[in-house]
LOLUMVO-214648 format. One record per residue (C-alpha): y, x, z; residue number from 1; chain. Coordinates in steps of 0.02 Angstrom, whole numbers. Each point is the difference from the previous one (the first is absolute). Example, Ala and Ser with C-alpha at 12.3 -4.5 7.8 and 13.67 -1.06 7.14 Angstrom:
// LOLUMVO-214648
<rec north="-225" east="615" up="390" num="1" chaine="A"/>
<rec north="172" east="69" up="-33" num="2" chaine="A"/>
// end
This chain:
// LOLUMVO-214648
<rec north="2" east="-12" up="4" num="1" chaine="A"/>
<rec north="179" east="78" up="-69" num="2" chaine="A"/>
<rec north="124" east="42" up="153" num="3" chaine="A"/>
<rec north="168" east="-40" up="-29" num="4" chaine="A"/>
<rec north="85" east="118" up="68" num="5" chaine="A"/>
<rec north="-62" east="136" up="-117" num="6" chaine="A"/>
<rec north="43" east="-111" up="-148" num="7" chaine="A"/>
<rec north="164" east="-41" up="60" num="8" chaine="A"/>
<rec north="52" east="186" up="23" num="9" chaine="A"/>
<rec north="-99" east="47" up="-206" num="10" chaine="A"/>
<rec north="99" east="-145" up="-69" num="11" chaine="A"/>
<rec north="165" east="37" up="102" num="12" chaine="A"/>
<rec north="60" east="-173" up="19" num="13" chaine="A"/>
<rec north="143" east="-59" up="90" num="14" chaine="A"/>
<rec north="27" east="-136" up="100" num="15" chaine="A"/>
<rec north="141" east="-89" up="-103" num="16" chaine="A"/>
<rec north="-11" east="-180" up="54" num="17" chaine="A"/>
<rec north="146" east="44" up="100" num="18" chaine="A"/>
<rec north="105" east="-18" up="-158" num="19" chaine="A"/>
<rec north="67" east="-179" up="-64" num="20" chaine="A"/>
<rec north="-87" east="-64" up="-153" num="21" chaine="A"/>
<rec north="7" east="-198" up="6" num="22" chaine="A"/>
<rec north="-118" east="-75" up="-124" num="23" chaine="A"/>
<rec north="76" east="-60" up="-173" num="24" chaine="A"/>
<rec north="-162" east="-53" up="-86" num="25" chaine="A"/>
<rec north="-159" east="-26" up="84" num="26" chaine="A"/>
<rec north="-127" east="-65" up="-138" num="27" chaine="A"/>
<rec north="-191" east="-8" up="-19" num="28" chaine="A"/>
<rec north="-20" east="-59" up="173" num="29" chaine="A"/>
<rec north="-156" east="-72" up="57" num="30" chaine="A"/>
<rec north="18" east="-178" up="19" num="31" chaine="A"/>
<rec north="41" east="-49" up="213" num="32" chaine="A"/>
<rec north="-141" east="-14" up="149" num="33" chaine="A"/>
<rec north="24" east="-186" up="10" num="34" chaine="A"/>
<rec north="69" east="-53" up="183" num="35" chaine="A"/>
<rec north="-52" east="-173" up="-21" num="36" chaine="A"/>
<rec north="-157" east="-74" up="52" num="37" chaine="A"/>
<rec north="-53" east="-160" up="-108" num="38" chaine="A"/>
<rec north="-74" east="-179" up="67" num="39" chaine="A"/>
<rec north="-189" east="62" up="25" num="40" chaine="A"/>
<rec north="45" east="149" up="105" num="41" chaine="A"/>
<rec north="110" east="-100" up="101" num="42" chaine="A"/>
<rec north="-109" east="-121" up="60" num="43" chaine="A"/>
<rec north="-125" east="132" up="49" num="44" chaine="A"/>
<rec north="110" east="86" up="97" num="45" chaine="A"/>
<rec north="72" east="-165" up="77" num="46" chaine="A"/>
<rec north="-202" east="-56" up="31" num="47" chaine="A"/>
<rec north="-15" east="167" up="82" num="48" chaine="A"/>
<rec north="125" east="-33" up="127" num="49" chaine="A"/>
<rec north="-39" east="-164" up="49" num="50" chaine="A"/>
<rec north="-171" east="67" up="61" num="51" chaine="A"/>
<rec north="84" east="130" up="95" num="52" chaine="A"/>
<rec north="26" east="37" up="174" num="53" chaine="A"/>
<rec north="164" east="53" up="69" num="54" chaine="A"/>
<rec north="-76" east="162" up="65" num="55" chaine="A"/>
<rec north="-82" east="42" up="-174" num="56" chaine="A"/>
<rec north="165" east="-44" up="-72" num="57" chaine="A"/>
<rec north="108" east="126" up="103" num="58" chaine="A"/>
<rec north="-130" east="114" up="-27" num="59" chaine="A"/>
<rec north="43" east="1" up="-182" num="60" chaine="A"/>
<rec north="172" east="42" up="37" num="61" chaine="A"/>
<rec north="-50" east="176" up="78" num="62" chaine="A"/>
<rec north="-25" east="149" up="-94" num="63" chaine="A"/>
<rec north="-100" east="93" up="108" num="64" chaine="A"/>
<rec north="-46" east="183" up="37" num="65" chaine="A"/>
<rec north="-170" east="59" up="60" num="66" chaine="A"/>
<rec north="-46" east="187" up="77" num="67" chaine="A"/>
<rec north="-130" east="128" up="-109" num="68" chaine="A"/>
<rec north="-84" east="7" up="-157" num="69" chaine="A"/>
<rec north="-165" east="-89" up="75" num="70" chaine="A"/>
<rec north="-14" east="-180" up="48" num="71" chaine="A"/>
<rec north="-27" east="23" up="189" num="72" chaine="A"/>
<rec north="-20" east="-141" up="126" num="73" chaine="A"/>
<rec north="171" east="-24" up="55" num="74" chaine="A"/>
<rec north="59" east="-12" up="-189" num="75" chaine="A"/>
<rec north="-127" east="-122" up="-21" num="76" chaine="A"/>
<rec north="42" east="-115" up="157" num="77" chaine="A"/>
<rec north="187" east="1" up="-49" num="78" chaine="A"/>
<rec north="-32" east="-52" up="-171" num="79" chaine="A"/>
<rec north="-128" east="-126" up="22" num="80" chaine="A"/>
<rec north="96" east="-88" up="150" num="81" chaine="A"/>
<rec north="192" east="23" up="-89" num="82" chaine="A"/>
<rec north="-45" east="-48" up="-200" num="83" chaine="A"/>
<rec north="146" east="105" up="-60" num="84" chaine="A"/>
<rec north="55" east="-40" up="-151" num="85" chaine="A"/>
<rec north="45" east="175" up="-39" num="86" chaine="A"/>
<rec north="-32" east="173" up="40" num="87" chaine="A"/>
<rec north="72" east="162" up="-50" num="88" chaine="A"/>
<rec north="-108" east="170" up="-14" num="89" chaine="A"/>
<rec north="83" east="138" up="44" num="90" chaine="A"/>
<rec north="-49" east="212" up="9" num="91" chaine="A"/>
<rec north="-113" east="-37" up="168" num="92" chaine="A"/>
<rec north="-90" east="-141" up="-97" num="93" chaine="A"/>
<rec north="-27" east="97" up="-154" num="94" chaine="A"/>
<rec north="-1" east="186" up="54" num="95" chaine="A"/>
<rec north="-35" east="80" up="-179" num="96" chaine="A"/>
<rec north="-157" east="-112" up="-6" num="97" chaine="A"/>
<rec north="-78" east="-9" up="-168" num="98" chaine="A"/>
<rec north="21" east="-130" up="-114" num="99" chaine="A"/>
<rec north="-182" east="-83" up="26" num="100" chaine="A"/>
<rec north="37" east="12" up="196" num="101" chaine="A"/>
<rec north="160" east="-95" up="-30" num="102" chaine="A"/>
<rec north="-67" east="-115" up="-99" num="103" chaine="A"/>
<rec north="-147" east="-59" up="127" num="104" chaine="A"/>
<rec north="142" east="23" up="142" num="105" chaine="A"/>
<rec north="99" east="-134" up="-90" num="106" chaine="A"/>
<rec north="-140" east="-120" up="-38" num="107" chaine="A"/>
<rec north="-74" east="7" up="188" num="108" chaine="A"/>
<rec north="199" east="-54" up="57" num="109" chaine="A"/>
<rec north="-8" east="-124" up="-102" num="110" chaine="A"/>
<rec north="-159" east="-56" up="27" num="111" chaine="A"/>
<rec north="34" east="-31" up="182" num="112" chaine="A"/>
<rec north="153" east="-100" up="-40" num="113" chaine="A"/>
<rec north="-76" east="-116" up="-124" num="114" chaine="A"/>
<rec north="-178" east="-22" up="116" num="115" chaine="A"/>
<rec north="148" east="-82" up="119" num="116" chaine="A"/>
<rec north="134" east="-107" up="-92" num="117" chaine="A"/>
<rec north="-53" east="21" up="-184" num="118" chaine="A"/>
<rec north="166" east="42" up="-75" num="119" chaine="A"/>
<rec north="5" east="205" up="-46" num="120" chaine="A"/>
<rec north="130" east="136" up="52" num="121" chaine="A"/>
<rec north="143" east="85" up="-74" num="122" chaine="A"/>
<rec north="-51" east="184" up="16" num="123" chaine="A"/>
<rec north="155" east="104" up="1" num="124" chaine="A"/>
<rec north="22" east="199" up="-23" num="125" chaine="A"/>
<rec north="158" east="76" up="-19" num="126" chaine="A"/>
<rec north="-18" east="98" up="-178" num="127" chaine="A"/>
<rec north="175" east="20" up="-55" num="128" chaine="A"/>
<rec north="-28" east="159" up="-81" num="129" chaine="A"/>
<rec north="67" east="169" up="56" num="130" chaine="A"/>
<rec north="-19" east="34" up="179" num="131" chaine="A"/>
<rec north="-49" east="-166" up="46" num="132" chaine="A"/>
<rec north="-179" east="12" up="-48" num="133" chaine="A"/>
<rec north="-143" east="-100" up="103" num="134" chaine="A"/>
<rec north="-146" east="2" up="-148" num="135" chaine="A"/>
<rec north="-31" east="178" up="-27" num="136" chaine="A"/>
<rec north="-188" east="39" up="-57" num="137" chaine="A"/>
<rec north="-8" east="-57" up="-180" num="138" chaine="A"/>
<rec north="169" east="-46" up="-30" num="139" chaine="A"/>
<rec north="137" east="34" up="-120" num="140" chaine="A"/>
<rec north="141" east="66" up="109" num="141" chaine="A"/>
<rec north="138" east="-75" up="-63" num="142" chaine="A"/>
<rec north="159" east="82" up="-7" num="143" chaine="A"/>
<rec north="171" east="-32" up="119" num="144" chaine="A"/>
<rec north="90" east="-156" up="-44" num="145" chaine="A"/>
<rec north="144" east="110" up="-30" num="146" chaine="A"/>
<rec north="-90" east="80" up="-172" num="147" chaine="A"/>
<rec north="-10" east="-209" up="-63" num="148" chaine="A"/>
<rec north="191" east="-2" up="37" num="149" chaine="A"/>
<rec north="22" east="164" up="-101" num="150" chaine="A"/>
<rec north="-88" east="-62" up="-167" num="151" chaine="A"/>
<rec north="85" east="-186" up="22" num="152" chaine="A"/>
<rec north="-126" east="-64" up="-107" num="153" chaine="A"/>
<rec north="-51" east="-203" up="45" num="154" chaine="A"/>
<rec north="-155" east="43" up="-119" num="155" chaine="A"/>
<rec north="-48" east="132" up="110" num="156" chaine="A"/>
<rec north="31" east="-75" up="161" num="157" chaine="A"/>
<rec north="-127" east="-153" up="-72" num="158" chaine="A"/>
<rec north="-124" east="131" up="-42" num="159" chaine="A"/>
<rec north="-2" east="109" up="139" num="160" chaine="A"/>
<rec north="-23" east="-174" up="117" num="161" chaine="A"/>
<rec north="-153" east="-62" up="-107" num="162" chaine="A"/>
<rec north="-88" east="190" up="21" num="163" chaine="A"/>
<rec north="34" east="-9" up="209" num="164" chaine="A"/>
<rec north="-54" east="-202" up="-2" num="165" chaine="A"/>
<rec north="-144" east="59" up="-103" num="166" chaine="A"/>
<rec north="-47" east="154" up="108" num="167" chaine="A"/>
<rec north="17" east="-93" up="167" num="168" chaine="A"/>
<rec north="-48" east="-178" up="-22" num="169" chaine="A"/>
<rec north="-193" east="112" up="-64" num="170" chaine="A"/>
<rec north="-19" east="19" up="180" num="171" chaine="A"/>
<rec north="45" east="-178" up="63" num="172" chaine="A"/>
<rec north="176" east="33" up="36" num="173" chaine="A"/>
<rec north="96" east="-153" up="-66" num="174" chaine="A"/>
<rec north="170" east="21" up="76" num="175" chaine="A"/>
<rec north="122" east="174" up="-12" num="176" chaine="A"/>
<rec north="138" east="13" up="115" num="177" chaine="A"/>
<rec north="128" east="50" up="-137" num="178" chaine="A"/>
<rec north="84" east="14" up="-73" num="179" chaine="A"/>
<rec north="163" east="84" up="82" num="180" chaine="A"/>
<rec north="174" east="-82" up="-68" num="181" chaine="A"/>
<rec north="108" east="61" up="144" num="182" chaine="A"/>
<rec north="143" east="123" up="-114" num="183" chaine="A"/>
<rec north="32" east="176" up="37" num="184" chaine="A"/>
<rec north="189" east="20" up="35" num="185" chaine="A"/>
<rec north="102" east="177" up="-9" num="186" chaine="A"/>
<rec north="159" east="34" up="104" num="187" chaine="A"/>
<rec north="154" east="106" up="-57" num="188" chaine="A"/>
<rec north="-108" east="174" up="16" num="189" chaine="A"/>
<rec north="-154" east="-79" up="-133" num="190" chaine="A"/>
<rec north="-128" east="12" up="133" num="191" chaine="A"/>
<rec north="-115" east="-166" up="7" num="192" chaine="A"/>
<rec north="-14" east="-62" up="158" num="193" chaine="A"/>
<rec north="-110" east="-132" up="-4" num="194" chaine="A"/>
<rec north="-135" east="12" up="124" num="195" chaine="A"/>
<rec north="-110" east="-52" up="-127" num="196" chaine="A"/>
<rec north="65" east="112" up="-148" num="197" chaine="A"/>
<rec north="-157" east="61" up="-106" num="198" chaine="A"/>
<rec north="-95" east="-175" up="47" num="199" chaine="A"/>
<rec north="148" east="-81" up="-90" num="200" chaine="A"/>
<rec north="26" east="-1" up="-205" num="201" chaine="A"/>
<rec north="177" east="44" up="20" num="202" chaine="A"/>
<rec north="172" east="-51" up="28" num="203" chaine="A"/>
<rec north="32" east="-139" up="-137" num="204" chaine="A"/>
<rec north="-25" east="-193" up="40" num="205" chaine="A"/>
<rec north="-36" east="-61" up="-161" num="206" chaine="A"/>
<rec north="-129" east="166" up="-33" num="207" chaine="A"/>
<rec north="-77" east="-18" up="166" num="208" chaine="A"/>
<rec north="-24" east="-193" up="-1" num="209" chaine="A"/>
<rec north="-61" east="-22" up="-201" num="210" chaine="A"/>
<rec north="-120" east="161" up="30" num="211" chaine="A"/>
<rec north="-71" east="-103" up="179" num="212" chaine="A"/>
<rec north="-41" east="-138" up="-87" num="213" chaine="A"/>
<rec north="-88" east="68" up="-136" num="214" chaine="A"/>
<rec north="-90" east="115" up="106" num="215" chaine="A"/>
<rec north="-47" east="-144" up="94" num="216" chaine="A"/>
<rec north="-42" east="-105" up="-146" num="217" chaine="A"/>
<rec north="-108" east="130" up="-72" num="218" chaine="A"/>
<rec north="-91" east="4" up="187" num="219" chaine="A"/>
<rec north="-32" east="-171" up="-27" num="220" chaine="A"/>
<rec north="-73" east="-25" up="-150" num="221" chaine="A"/>
<rec north="-107" east="143" up="36" num="222" chaine="A"/>
<rec north="-35" east="-118" up="150" num="223" chaine="A"/>
<rec north="72" east="59" up="132" num="224" chaine="A"/>
<rec north="157" east="-102" up="103" num="225" chaine="A"/>
<rec north="131" east="131" up="8" num="226" chaine="A"/>
<rec north="127" east="-10" up="158" num="227" chaine="A"/>
<rec north="195" east="40" up="-42" num="228" chaine="A"/>
<rec north="77" east="64" up="148" num="229" chaine="A"/>
<rec north="94" east="30" up="125" num="230" chaine="A"/>
<rec north="124" east="-152" up="-15" num="231" chaine="A"/>
<rec north="138" east="10" up="-6" num="232" chaine="A"/>
<rec north="-1" east="205" up="-24" num="233" chaine="A"/>
<rec north="15" east="158" up="133" num="234" chaine="A"/>
<rec north="142" east="71" up="-110" num="235" chaine="A"/>
<rec north="113" east="85" up="62" num="236" chaine="A"/>
<rec north="-86" east="31" up="164" num="237" chaine="A"/>
<rec north="-79" east="172" up="54" num="238" chaine="A"/>
<rec north="-84" east="-102" up="157" num="239" chaine="A"/>
<rec north="-202" east="-31" up="-20" num="240" chaine="A"/>
<rec north="-53" east="-181" up="50" num="241" chaine="A"/>
<rec north="-152" east="89" up="36" num="242" chaine="A"/>
<rec north="100" east="79" up="154" num="243" chaine="A"/>
<rec north="149" east="-130" up="27" num="244" chaine="A"/>
<rec north="97" east="-142" up="-57" num="245" chaine="A"/>
<rec north="75" east="70" up="-160" num="246" chaine="A"/>
<rec north="192" east="-49" up="-20" num="247" chaine="A"/>
<rec north="61" east="-18" up="-175" num="248" chaine="A"/>
<rec north="187" east="0" up="32" num="249" chaine="A"/>
<rec north="76" east="-76" up="-206" num="250" chaine="A"/>
<rec north="101" east="-125" up="-40" num="251" chaine="A"/>
<rec north="-45" east="-165" up="-77" num="252" chaine="A"/>
<rec north="40" east="63" up="-153" num="253" chaine="A"/>
<rec north="-81" east="121" up="-4" num="254" chaine="A"/>
<rec north="-152" east="-85" up="69" num="255" chaine="A"/>
<rec north="0" east="-117" up="-132" num="256" chaine="A"/>
<rec north="34" east="117" up="-162" num="257" chaine="A"/>
<rec north="-132" east="125" up="48" num="258" chaine="A"/>
<rec north="-130" east="-30" up="140" num="259" chaine="A"/>
<rec north="-11" east="-194" up="-25" num="260" chaine="A"/>
<rec north="12" east="18" up="-212" num="261" chaine="A"/>
<rec north="-131" east="118" up="3" num="262" chaine="A"/>
<rec north="-137" east="-108" up="103" num="263" chaine="A"/>
<rec north="66" east="-182" up="-120" num="264" chaine="A"/>
<rec north="-37" east="110" up="-157" num="265" chaine="A"/>
<rec north="-185" east="34" up="85" num="266" chaine="A"/>
<rec north="-34" east="-196" up="36" num="267" chaine="A"/>
<rec north="66" east="-24" up="-168" num="268" chaine="A"/>
<rec north="-106" east="106" up="-70" num="269" chaine="A"/>
<rec north="-137" east="-90" up="75" num="270" chaine="A"/>
<rec north="-30" east="81" up="191" num="271" chaine="A"/>
<rec north="-127" east="-115" up="114" num="272" chaine="A"/>
<rec north="24" east="52" up="143" num="273" chaine="A"/>
<rec north="162" east="72" up="89" num="274" chaine="A"/>
<rec north="-34" east="127" up="164" num="275" chaine="A"/>
<rec north="151" east="-25" up="116" num="276" chaine="A"/>
<rec north="73" east="167" up="80" num="277" chaine="A"/>
<rec north="29" east="21" up="190" num="278" chaine="A"/>
<rec north="221" east="48" up="-84" num="279" chaine="A"/>
<rec north="155" east="-64" up="114" num="280" chaine="A"/>
<rec north="123" east="-51" up="-119" num="281" chaine="A"/>
<rec north="166" east="-30" up="123" num="282" chaine="A"/>
<rec north="114" east="-48" up="-154" num="283" chaine="A"/>
<rec north="-136" east="-137" up="-62" num="284" chaine="A"/>
<rec north="-99" east="-48" up="186" num="285" chaine="A"/>
<rec north="91" east="-101" up="120" num="286" chaine="A"/>
<rec north="-113" east="38" up="141" num="287" chaine="A"/>
<rec north="28" east="195" up="69" num="288" chaine="A"/>
<rec north="-149" east="127" up="-16" num="289" chaine="A"/>
<rec north="-105" east="-142" up="-83" num="290" chaine="A"/>
<rec north="-116" east="74" up="-148" num="291" chaine="A"/>
<rec north="-15" east="-88" up="-165" num="292" chaine="A"/>
<rec north="-171" east="-49" up="40" num="293" chaine="A"/>
<rec north="33" east="-96" up="157" num="294" chaine="A"/>
<rec north="144" east="-96" up="-83" num="295" chaine="A"/>
<rec north="9" east="-154" up="-79" num="296" chaine="A"/>
<rec north="168" east="63" up="-87" num="297" chaine="A"/>
<rec north="-85" east="126" up="-107" num="298" chaine="A"/>
<rec north="-149" east="-97" up="-17" num="299" chaine="A"/>
<rec north="126" east="-142" up="-49" num="300" chaine="A"/>
<rec north="65" east="125" up="-128" num="301" chaine="A"/>
<rec north="-156" east="35" up="-71" num="302" chaine="A"/>
<rec north="-54" east="-177" up="-33" num="303" chaine="A"/>
<rec north="153" east="-76" up="-41" num="304" chaine="A"/>
<rec north="118" east="112" up="-71" num="305" chaine="A"/>
<rec north="-139" east="104" up="-90" num="306" chaine="A"/>
<rec north="-114" east="-145" up="-43" num="307" chaine="A"/>
<rec north="-151" east="60" up="61" num="308" chaine="A"/>
<rec north="-144" east="-117" up="37" num="309" chaine="A"/>
<rec north="-132" east="116" up="34" num="310" chaine="A"/>
<rec north="-85" east="85" up="157" num="311" chaine="A"/>
<rec north="120" east="91" up="112" num="312" chaine="A"/>
<rec north="-88" east="127" up="112" num="313" chaine="A"/>
<rec north="98" east="103" up="127" num="314" chaine="A"/>
<rec north="-14" east="184" up="25" num="315" chaine="A"/>
<rec north="-130" east="73" up="121" num="316" chaine="A"/>
<rec north="46" east="-82" up="164" num="317" chaine="A"/>
<rec north="-61" east="143" up="98" num="318" chaine="A"/>
<rec north="131" east="120" up="-54" num="319" chaine="A"/>
<rec north="140" east="82" up="134" num="320" chaine="A"/>
<rec north="126" east="-123" up="-88" num="321" chaine="A"/>
<rec north="-86" east="-136" up="70" num="322" chaine="A"/>
<rec north="-73" east="52" up="167" num="323" chaine="A"/>
<rec north="111" east="76" up="74" num="324" chaine="A"/>
<rec north="119" east="-149" up="2" num="325" chaine="A"/>
<rec north="-123" east="-147" up="-5" num="326" chaine="A"/>
<rec north="-163" east="-9" up="54" num="327" chaine="A"/>
<rec north="-144" east="-46" up="-136" num="328" chaine="A"/>
<rec north="-33" east="-176" up="52" num="329" chaine="A"/>
<rec north="192" east="-76" up="13" num="330" chaine="A"/>
<rec north="1" east="116" up="-177" num="331" chaine="A"/>
<rec north="-106" east="-81" up="-61" num="332" chaine="A"/>
<rec north="48" east="-207" up="33" num="333" chaine="A"/>
<rec north="181" east="79" up="-57" num="334" chaine="A"/>
<rec north="-67" east="66" up="-179" num="335" chaine="A"/>
<rec north="-73" east="-172" up="-17" num="336" chaine="A"/>
<rec north="168" east="-97" up="73" num="337" chaine="A"/>
<rec north="92" east="87" up="-113" num="338" chaine="A"/>
<rec north="-120" east="-20" up="-157" num="339" chaine="A"/>
<rec north="-144" east="100" up="-21" num="340" chaine="A"/>
<rec north="-141" east="-32" up="-73" num="341" chaine="A"/>
<rec north="-127" east="143" up="29" num="342" chaine="A"/>
<rec north="39" east="128" up="165" num="343" chaine="A"/>
<rec north="-63" east="193" up="-39" num="344" chaine="A"/>
<rec north="-64" east="81" up="154" num="345" chaine="A"/>
<rec north="-27" east="181" up="-57" num="346" chaine="A"/>
<rec north="-89" east="130" up="57" num="347" chaine="A"/>
<rec north="72" east="27" up="172" num="348" chaine="A"/>
<rec north="-4" east="-157" up="56" num="349" chaine="A"/>
<rec north="-159" east="-9" up="150" num="350" chaine="A"/>
<rec north="-133" east="-141" up="-19" num="351" chaine="A"/>
<rec north="65" east="-72" up="151" num="352" chaine="A"/>
<rec north="164" east="-31" up="-65" num="353" chaine="A"/>
<rec north="-61" east="-70" up="-155" num="354" chaine="A"/>
<rec north="-96" east="-99" up="94" num="355" chaine="A"/>
<rec north="138" east="-83" up="117" num="356" chaine="A"/>
<rec north="118" east="-23" up="-176" num="357" chaine="A"/>
<rec north="-125" east="-97" up="-66" num="358" chaine="A"/>
<rec north="-28" east="-98" up="152" num="359" chaine="A"/>
<rec north="197" east="-20" up="48" num="360" chaine="A"/>
<rec north="20" east="-81" up="-171" num="361" chaine="A"/>
<rec north="-138" east="-137" up="17" num="362" chaine="A"/>
<rec north="61" east="-19" up="189" num="363" chaine="A"/>
<rec north="179" east="-27" up="-75" num="364" chaine="A"/>
<rec north="-87" east="-146" up="-134" num="365" chaine="A"/>
<rec north="-85" east="-78" up="131" num="366" chaine="A"/>
<rec north="147" east="9" up="131" num="367" chaine="A"/>
<rec north="135" east="-73" up="-135" num="368" chaine="A"/>
<rec north="111" east="140" up="-16" num="369" chaine="A"/>
<rec north="-83" east="19" up="-181" num="370" chaine="A"/>
<rec north="-50" east="-134" up="-96" num="371" chaine="A"/>
<rec north="-171" east="-1" up="-90" num="372" chaine="A"/>
<rec north="103" east="-52" up="-156" num="373" chaine="A"/>
<rec north="81" east="172" up="-25" num="374" chaine="A"/>
<rec north="-154" east="66" up="7" num="375" chaine="A"/>
<rec north="-79" east="-85" up="-129" num="376" chaine="A"/>
<rec north="142" east="66" up="-96" num="377" chaine="A"/>
<rec north="-39" east="171" up="9" num="378" chaine="A"/>
<rec north="-190" east="-12" up="4" num="379" chaine="A"/>
<rec north="10" east="-116" up="-175" num="380" chaine="A"/>
<rec north="110" east="143" up="-85" num="381" chaine="A"/>
<rec north="-138" east="132" up="69" num="382" chaine="A"/>
<rec north="-145" east="-107" up="-74" num="383" chaine="A"/>
<rec north="89" east="-44" up="-150" num="384" chaine="A"/>
<rec north="5" east="191" up="-54" num="385" chaine="A"/>
<rec north="-165" east="39" up="50" num="386" chaine="A"/>
<rec north="-33" east="-152" up="-116" num="387" chaine="A"/>
<rec north="84" east="47" up="-143" num="388" chaine="A"/>
<rec north="-78" east="171" up="-7" num="389" chaine="A"/>
<rec north="-180" east="-100" up="26" num="390" chaine="A"/>
<rec north="-12" east="85" up="169" num="391" chaine="A"/>
<rec north="-73" east="-124" up="87" num="392" chaine="A"/>
<rec north="-152" east="28" up="-106" num="393" chaine="A"/>
<rec north="-31" east="178" up="70" num="394" chaine="A"/>
<rec north="-146" east="66" up="-66" num="395" chaine="A"/>
<rec north="-73" east="202" up="90" num="396" chaine="A"/>
<rec north="6" east="126" up="-118" num="397" chaine="A"/>
<rec north="-142" east="114" up="-64" num="398" chaine="A"/>
<rec north="45" east="164" up="102" num="399" chaine="A"/>
<rec north="-132" east="90" up="-119" num="400" chaine="A"/>
<rec north="122" east="30" up="-106" num="401" chaine="A"/>
<rec north="176" east="-6" up="27" num="402" chaine="A"/>
<rec north="62" east="135" up="-127" num="403" chaine="A"/>
<rec north="-56" east="-130" up="-144" num="404" chaine="A"/>
<rec north="155" east="-132" up="82" num="405" chaine="A"/>
<rec north="110" east="129" up="36" num="406" chaine="A"/>
<rec north="15" east="85" up="-175" num="407" chaine="A"/>
<rec north="93" east="161" up="53" num="408" chaine="A"/>
<rec north="-17" east="45" up="-180" num="409" chaine="A"/>
<rec north="113" east="-134" up="-61" num="410" chaine="A"/>
<rec north="129" east="59" up="120" num="411" chaine="A"/>
<rec north="30" east="166" up="-61" num="412" chaine="A"/>
<rec north="100" east="-42" up="-166" num="413" chaine="A"/>
<rec north="107" east="-116" up="117" num="414" chaine="A"/>
<rec north="41" east="131" up="105" num="415" chaine="A"/>
<rec north="27" east="118" up="-131" num="416" chaine="A"/>
<rec north="123" east="-114" up="-82" num="417" chaine="A"/>
<rec north="98" east="-37" up="174" num="418" chaine="A"/>
<rec north="15" east="194" up="24" num="419" chaine="A"/>
<rec north="46" east="33" up="-157" num="420" chaine="A"/>
<rec north="139" east="-146" up="-9" num="421" chaine="A"/>
<rec north="81" east="64" up="159" num="422" chaine="A"/>
<rec north="40" east="170" up="-52" num="423" chaine="A"/>
<rec north="199" east="19" up="28" num="424" chaine="A"/>
<rec north="111" east="106" up="-66" num="425" chaine="A"/>
<rec north="149" east="47" up="137" num="426" chaine="A"/>
<rec north="95" east="104" up="-95" num="427" chaine="A"/>
<rec north="-2" east="117" up="-157" num="428" chaine="A"/>
<rec north="162" east="110" up="3" num="429" chaine="A"/>
<rec north="-57" east="134" up="-115" num="430" chaine="A"/>
<rec north="-48" east="-138" up="-129" num="431" chaine="A"/>
<rec north="-184" east="84" up="3" num="432" chaine="A"/>
<rec north="-89" east="-193" up="-37" num="433" chaine="A"/>
<rec north="-105" east="-49" up="-73" num="434" chaine="A"/>
<rec north="-113" east="158" up="27" num="435" chaine="A"/>
<rec north="-68" east="73" up="-188" num="436" chaine="A"/>
<rec north="-171" east="61" up="0" num="437" chaine="A"/>
<rec north="78" east="180" up="-58" num="438" chaine="A"/>
<rec north="101" east="0" up="123" num="439" chaine="A"/>
<rec north="37" east="124" up="156" num="440" chaine="A"/>
<rec north="32" east="-62" up="161" num="441" chaine="A"/>
// end
């Protein structure tokens, strides 16, 4: 398997996604992945909801985390009892496993939950490319997203998304917590300031929004649900929300013309899931230090101003940005009350806190603090998402030859095109370019 760093150096790629280059002629794009359910799918989902217990409905709203690479007794008991709608797998779960081991692992996870409630899970990873890369052995190491920004070609973004989706679907993953729609920002010294920098596609909201939308569309057409994140964007904060609340101190005009615009375009291109970040915008948010992930105001902007009718997911509630200011149970209730459909727990949330968060939501409905109708709204969105991607009819994958499904050989030409298109000339003061075969350098 090619290691990317050598190719980065050999090709001399300059990460020039920071140069503004909005698209003016978008042609030959594949058909958008539809976000609308037909009548038969809606009827099936409504029938499912009518037959679910409150506990099962609430379970659908949680993206849980488990521990280790094997199905331990604590993992087994947790999945059987709480029957989550989604699970995120991290390095601690995958640990450089072979593709056969990963396929078997995901098969077992799904079978445990299906035996309990007959509804398969969304199985998610962070496979952004570059340094955020969960599935390693037997998979292509896709480039940093800044390479796509430097190429600035929506068709390449689509092809990369399709290849990425095909590969991870080959072991049973059906959701990718990508692409990143946050913008990179530069100040007077031209130093990139976003905490996410290389995980972004650049600073131009049009380029980033369209590339993100096309990447997600490519994944969807390969059978994997993309999650655009982290609404409404980290730019230009330097604070990492893993450690504490990130404050994004920009005015409303900048918010609307830059950060919001990138997400608007990604949604117009068919994004089906939006992850909301732990980001506090003082100029927008009326409640002091309330992150977007817990904010009715921010989720209202997403639903009403951007017209998003898909699944809203929180960033991991186990991050310092949340737990430094709220307990896990309170955060879960605030997120749902604000309008979140799915609550991500993250890799650092202990079983005890995950369990108590789920139980707190059930108790809030039973006490009247939350209405069951509110729960049903989110569960319906989640189940419609699963139904549109044929995930309600899950079958275990044959683990004997995952490589036949992953098809890395089909990814190689896509990567070559992406790398070549990302090469950018910053300066040519002496007029040396283009080089001729006879030139001495």
